C-alpha positions as CSV (number, residue, x, y, z in Angstrom):
1,X,10.6,-165.4,-18.9
2,X,12.0,-167.0,-22.0
3,X,12.3,-165.3,-25.3
4,X,9.8,-167.7,-26.9
5,X,7.3,-166.6,-24.3
6,X,7.5,-163.0,-25.6
7,X,7.6,-164.1,-29.3
8,X,4.7,-166.5,-29.0
9,X,2.3,-164.2,-27.1
10,X,-0.7,-165.7,-28.9
11,X,0.2,-169.2,-27.9
12,X,0.6,-168.1,-24.2
13,X,-2.8,-166.5,-24.3
14,X,-4.3,-169.7,-25.7
15,X,-2.6,-171.8,-23.1
16,X,-3.7,-169.4,-20.4
17,X,-7.3,-169.6,-21.6
18,X,-7.1,-173.4,-21.5
19,X,-5.6,-173.3,-18.1
20,X,-8.5,-171.1,-16.8
21,X,-11.1,-173.3,-18.4
22,X,-9.4,-176.5,-17.0
23,X,-9.3,-175.0,-13.5
24,X,-12.9,-173.9,-13.7
25,X,-14.1,-177.3,-14.8
26,X,-11.9,-179.1,-12.3
27,X,-13.2,-177.0,-9.5
28,X,-16.7,-178.3,-10.4
29,X,-15.4,-181.8,-9.8
30,X,-13.5,-180.8,-6.6
31,X,-15.4,-177.9,-4.8
32,X,-12.7,-177.1,-2.3
33,X,-9.9,-177.2,-4.9
34,X,-6.7,-175.5,-3.8
35,X,-4.2,-175.2,-6.6
36,X,-1.9,-172.8,-8.5
37,X,-1.2,-172.7,-12.2
38,X,0.8,-170.8,-14.7
39,X,1.1,-170.8,-18.5
40,X,3.9,-170.5,-21.0
41,X,4.2,-170.9,-24.8
42,X,4.7,-174.7,-24.2
43,X,1.5,-175.3,-22.2
44,X,0.5,-174.8,-18.6
45,X,1.4,-176.3,-15.2
46,X,-0.9,-177.1,-12.4
47,X,0.6,-177.2,-8.9
48,X,-1.3,-179.0,-6.2
49,X,-2.7,-182.3,-5.0
50,X,-4.9,-183.2,-8.0
51,X,-6.2,-186.6,-9.2
52,X,-4.6,-187.0,-12.7
53,X,-7.7,-188.7,-14.1
54,X,-9.9,-185.8,-13.0
55,X,-7.4,-183.4,-14.4
56,X,-7.3,-185.1,-17.8
57,X,-11.1,-185.2,-18.0
58,X,-11.3,-181.5,-17.0
59,X,-8.6,-180.6,-19.7
60,X,-10.4,-182.6,-22.4
61,X,-13.8,-181.0,-21.6
62,X,-12.2,-177.5,-21.3
63,X,-10.6,-177.8,-24.8
64,X,-13.8,-179.1,-26.3
65,X,-15.9,-176.4,-24.8
66,X,-13.5,-173.6,-25.7
67,X,-13.4,-174.8,-29.3
68,X,-17.2,-174.9,-29.3
69,X,-17.2,-171.2,-28.4
70,X,-17.6,-171.0,-24.6
71,X,-15.2,-168.1,-24.4
72,X,-16.3,-167.2,-20.8
73,X,-14.4,-170.2,-19.6
74,X,-11.2,-168.3,-20.4
75,X,-11.8,-165.8,-17.7
76,X,-11.2,-166.7,-14.0
77,X,-11.9,-164.3,-11.2
78,X,-8.9,-165.5,-9.1
79,X,-6.3,-165.1,-11.9
80,X,-3.1,-163.7,-10.7
81,X,-2.6,-161.7,-13.9
82,X,-6.0,-160.0,-13.4
83,X,-5.1,-159.2,-9.8
84,X,-1.7,-157.8,-10.6
85,X,-3.2,-155.6,-13.4
86,X,-5.8,-154.3,-11.1
87,X,-3.4,-153.5,-8.3
88,X,-1.0,-151.9,-10.8
89,X,-3.7,-149.6,-12.1
90,X,-4.7,-148.6,-8.6
91,X,-1.1,-147.9,-7.8
92,X,-0.5,-145.8,-10.9
93,X,-3.6,-143.7,-10.1
94,X,-2.6,-143.4,-6.4
95,X,1.0,-142.5,-6.9
96,X,0.5,-139.2,-8.7
97,X,-2.1,-138.2,-6.1
98,X,0.3,-138.9,-3.3
99,X,3.2,-137.2,-5.1
100,X,1.0,-134.1,-5.6
101,X,-0.1,-134.0,-2.0
102,X,3.4,-134.7,-0.7
103,X,4.8,-132.0,-3.0
104,X,2.2,-129.4,-1.7
105,X,3.0,-130.4,1.8
106,X,6.7,-130.1,1.2
107,X,6.3,-126.7,-0.4
108,X,4.3,-125.4,2.6
109,X,6.8,-126.9,5.0
110,X,9.7,-125.3,3.1
111,X,7.9,-121.9,3.1
112,X,7.3,-122.1,6.9
113,X,11.0,-123.1,7.5
114,X,12.1,-120.1,5.4
115,X,9.8,-117.8,7.3
116,X,11.2,-119.0,10.7
117,X,14.8,-118.5,9.4
118,X,14.0,-115.0,8.2
119,X,12.4,-114.0,11.5
120,X,15.5,-114.9,13.6
């Protein structure tokens, strides 16, 4: 990640919204669309086998519709960022629970070991 990506967070969010809207509209043109995309402060990149004419039409329509207030286009269910955030939250909730249960198990195991040593 470049320094300008951190400094220009708003620009990245805008480009990310435009990326999502473009992919959503493009998937209406191509129902079995299989692509990847990522955004930066300089724009966004689409990786995949895409007709450039369709991509341009989808981009123009996405920009027009976002500017007209269709904010729901900025959210895409298969967004990698959303998936990573969701998995991270689950992990952060799961980790303390596992640590607590492992810690209790370890304490019980240590107490049992100590009892066995004392009985000998």
